[in-house]
C-alpha positions in Angstrom: 15.5 -5.3 5.7 11.8 -5.3 4.8 10.2 -2.2 3.2 6.9 -3.3 4.5 5.5 -1.7 7.6 3.2 -3.5 10.0 0.3 -1.4 11.2 -2.3 -1.5 14.0 -4.8 1.1 15.2 -2.3 2.7 17.4 0.0 3.7 14.5 -2.5 3.9 11.7 -2.6 7.8 11.9 1.2 8.1 11.6 1.8 5.4 9.0 -1.3 5.8 6.8 -3.4 9.0 7.4 -0.3 11.4 7.9 1.8 9.8 5.3 2.8 12.1 2.4 3.5 9.1 -0.1 0.7 6.9 -1.4 0.1 3.9 0.8 -0.4 0.4 -0.5 -2.2 -1.6 2.1 -2.5 -5.3 1.8 -5.3 -7.0 3.8 -4.7 -10.7 3.8 -4.8 -13.4 6.4 -1.6 -15.4 7.0 -2.5 -18.4 4.9 -0.7 -20.6 2.5 -0.6 -17.8 -0.2 0.7 -15.1 2.3 4.4 -15.5 1.8 4.3 -15.3 -1.9 2.0 -12.2 -1.9 4.5 -10.7 0.8 7.4 -11.2 -1.6 5.6 -9.5 -4.5 4.5 -6.6 -2.2 8.2 -6.2 -1.1 9.3 -6.1 -4.7 6.9 -3.3 -5.4 7.9 -1.5 -2.2 11.5 -1.5 -3.3 10.7 -0.5 -6.9 8.5 2.3 -5.8 10.3 3.5 -2.6 10.3 7.2 -3.5 6.5 7.3 -4.3 4.9 4.5 -2.1 4.7 3.2 1.4 3.6 -0.5 1.9 1.7 -1.5 4.9 0.1 -4.7 6.2 -2.3 -4.8 9.2 -1.0 -6.9 12.0 -3.1 -10.3 12.2 -4.7 -9.3 15.4 -6.2 -6.1 13.8 -7.2 -7.6 10.3 -10.9 -7.8 11.2 -11.1 -4.1 12.2 -9.3 -3.0 9.0 -11.7 -5.2 6.9 -14.7 -3.5 8.6 -13.2 0.1 8.4 -12.6 -0.3 4.6 -15.5 -2.6 3.7 -13.3 -5.3 2.6 -15.4 -8.4 1.8 -12.8 -10.8 0.5 -9.1 -11.3 0.8 -6.5 -10.6 -0.4 -7.4 -7.0 -1.0 -5.0 -4.3 -2.0 -5.8 -0.7 -1.2 -4.2 2.4 -2.5 -4.6 5.1 0.0 -3.8 8.9 0.1 -4.0 10.4 3.5 -6.2 7.5 4.6 -8.7 7.9 1.6 -9.0 5.1 -1.0 -7.9 6.0 -4.5 -8.0 2.4 -5.8 -8.6 -1.3 -4.9 -8.1 -4.7 -6.4 -9.3 -8.1 -5.0 -7.4 -11.3 -5.3 -4.0 -12.7 -5.5 -1.7 -10.4 -7.6 1.5 -11.3 -9.5 4.2 -8.5 -9.8 2.9 -7.2 -13.2 -0.7 -6.9 -12.0 0.3 -5.2 -8.8 2.7 -2.9 -10.8 0.0 -1.8 -13.2 -2.4 -1.3 -10.2 0.2 1.0 -8.4 0.9 2.9 -11.6 -2.8 3.7 -12.2 -3.3 4.5 -8.5 -0.4 6.9 -8.5 -1.7 8.5 -11.7 -5.2 8.9 -10.4 -3.9 9.9 -6.8 -2.3 13.1 -8.4 -5.7 14.8 -8.1 -6.3 13.5 -4.7 -7.2 15.9 -1.7 -4.3 17.8 -0.5 -3.4 18.7 3.1 -6.1 20.7 4.7 -8.6 19.4 2.2 -8.8 15.7 2.9 -12.1 14.7 4.2 -15.8 14.4 4.4 
């Protein structure tokens, strides 16, 4: 069973903004490199299951997510807390690169806005 959640605008609030864990969002078209990146992301999702929720926009919503988060290139990995970005990397990532990114985002996210104080 996959630990990766597919999102679209209808479930974004529930799966990203209202999520208590940090969210790792992979914005990537379904191209030749997608299956390998999905495998890496699933490994990270399993390793960090208690601290992290991993989401991917459905293909039909990819353009909207790219616009909402000013994503110029793909793949892009975003670390989000309550829908607010706390980290970003651009480009294909192996397991070690993604692990370092998640560790840094979790550490920096410790000072992220708490409930009731989360937005501009």
